[in-house]
N, C-alpha and C positions, 0 to 999 in steps of 0.2 A: 184686761179682764182677769180677775183672781182665779187661781187654779181650781179652788173648790167650787166655783160657779160654772165650770165648763160642763157641757153636755156632749159627750162623744157618741157618735152614732155610726152605724154601718161599718163596724170595725172588722178588718180582715187581717189574719196573721201574716207576717212577713218572715222570710228566712233569717234565722239568727240562732247560732248554736249556744250562745252565752246568755242572752237576755230575752225578755218577752217584748217583741216589737210588733206593732200593728199599724196598718194604714186605716185612718178613720176620717169621718166627716165632722167638722166642728163649725157650726153656724154657716154651713155652705162652703167651707174651705177645707181642702184636702190637707191633712196633717199626718205626721208620723209620731206615734207615741212609743217611747222607749222606757220600759220598766227594767231597772237594773237588778241583777242577781244579788248584789251586795251594796251597802252604803259606801264602802271604800271605792268601788268602781264608779259609783255615781258622783262622788265628790271629786274624783280625779278628772272625770270627763267634764263635769261642770266647770272646773278650774280652767281646763284647756279651752273649752268653748267661750267662756267669758273673755279670756285673753285674746283669742282669735277674732271674736266679734268686735273687739275694740281696736286691735292692731291691723288685722288682715281679714276682714269679713268675707272677701271673695273666696277664701279657702274652705268655707264650711257653710252648711245650711243655716238659715235664720232660726234661732231658738225663740219660741213664743213664750214658753213657761218652763221655769225650773221649779219643780215641786220637791222641796227638801224632805217633807214628811213621807211622801210616797216613793222617794228616790226615782223620780220620773222626769223625763224631758218630753216636751211637745215641740216638734219642729215643723217648719213649713215643708211640704212635700215637693220634691224636685222630680219632675218626670224625666226618666232616663233609665239607663242600665248600668250594671257594674262595669268597671274598666275591663275586667276579665271577659265579660260577655261581649263588650264592644271589640276587643281584640280577637276573640274567637270568630265573631262575625266578619271582621276584616280578613281573617285567614281563610274562612270558608268562601268568601267572595274573591280571594286572591288579590286583595286591594292593599298592596304594600304601602302606598302613599297614606292611606287611612291608618294603618298600623303604626307607621312612623309618626304621624301627627299625634295619635293618642299617647304613645310613649314619650314623645317630646313634651307634650303638655303635662304628663305625669311627672317628669323630671323637673319641669318648671314649678309645679305645685310643691314638690318635695323641697326644692331650693328655697321657695318662699316660706314654707313651714319651718325649716331649720333656722332661717334667718330671723323669723318672728319669735322663736323660742330660745334664741341664744342668749346666755347670760355670762357674766364675768366668771362665775364659779363653775358652771357646767353647761353642757349642751343637751337639750331634750331631743329625743327622737320618737318615732311612732311606737316602737317596741314590738307590738303585735302587728306586723305588716304583711299584707297580702293583697292581691288585686281585687278581692271582693270588698275591701275596706274603702274603696273609692267609687264614686259615681261618675259616669260619662253623661253629662246633661247639658244641653244647649251648647255643644261643642267645647265644653270645658270640663276640667277635672275638679271634683269636690270631695274632700275627705269627710267620712261619716263616723268613724270609730276611734275614740281617743282614750279609752280607759286604760289602755296598755302603755301609755306614754311613760318614758323613763329617761334617765341619763344614758347617753351612749354616743357612738361615733357615727355620724351621718354616712360616711364612706362605706362602712360595713353594711348599713341598711340599704343603700343604693345597690350594692352588689347582691344583697339578699333578694330584693324585689325582682331584679333581672334574672337571677337564678330560678326563682319561683316561676317566672314567665316561661322560661325555657323548659321547665319540667312539667308544665300543665300538658295534659294529653291532647294531641299526640306530642311526645317529647322531642325537643331539639329538631324540629322540622327545618327544611331549607327556608321556608317563609319566616319562621321565628328568628333564625340566625341572620337572615338578610335584614330584617327590621332592626335587630340589635346593632348590626354593623353600620346601619344608616345613621345611628345616633351615637357612634363611638366617640366623637369629639367631646360632647358634653359629659359623657360617661367618664372619660379619662380625666376631665377637669374636676368632676365631683368626687372621684375616688382617688385622685392624685396618683394615678398609676401610669406606667408606660403601657403600650399595647400588649406586649408580652406578659407583663405582670398582671394586667387586667384579666386576660383569658385564663392564666394559671390560677389566679385567686378565685375567679368565677367557677372554674372546675372544682376547686376545693370546697366552695360553698355548696355546690350541687351534691357533692359527696356527703356533706354534713346533713343536708336536707333529706336525702335518701335514707341515711342511717337513722334519723329521727323517725321517719315514716315506718321503717321496718321494726322499730321498737314499740310502736303503737298497735 
């Protein structure tokens, strides 16, 4: 179906600081409509989606329409919550096994993402990464925001996402630390760190995050 022929109905705004995102009905199907703040962001996200849908479609939602004129994507709606919300629920219920499962699947998602975007010249990473940029849907992790993708070091980004997790309120709880310790082996492999270096570097990353927050 051509983008100009669509009839979007019953649209409800969704949380997004950067773009105009709505949950709509389209011929009886729930879809997410994402209007980008800039064409640069749209083209970057379109490029990543097209690559992932071809190479690793399990990593992202199905895109129904790329509308180049309106800098708009229409994606199939996935019923779920953000990974942050899922982890917060696990902590509230004191379910360490669930917290461990979610972070384990997140690391597996990140590994698959990095492998799918690795080129001879450079390595792509998410760039703008936080736990709200992932959905926990049907017991799996799905990435949803890719306009910030850029060249970078995956090890640094893995450390950053764990640092963000520990700094979400309430910060550095016994639950959060226990969940991180439960996945220490894949974390060490992905960051190429010893145990001591991992915790030292993680502390440094948390200091950087707090400094950035204090500047805003």
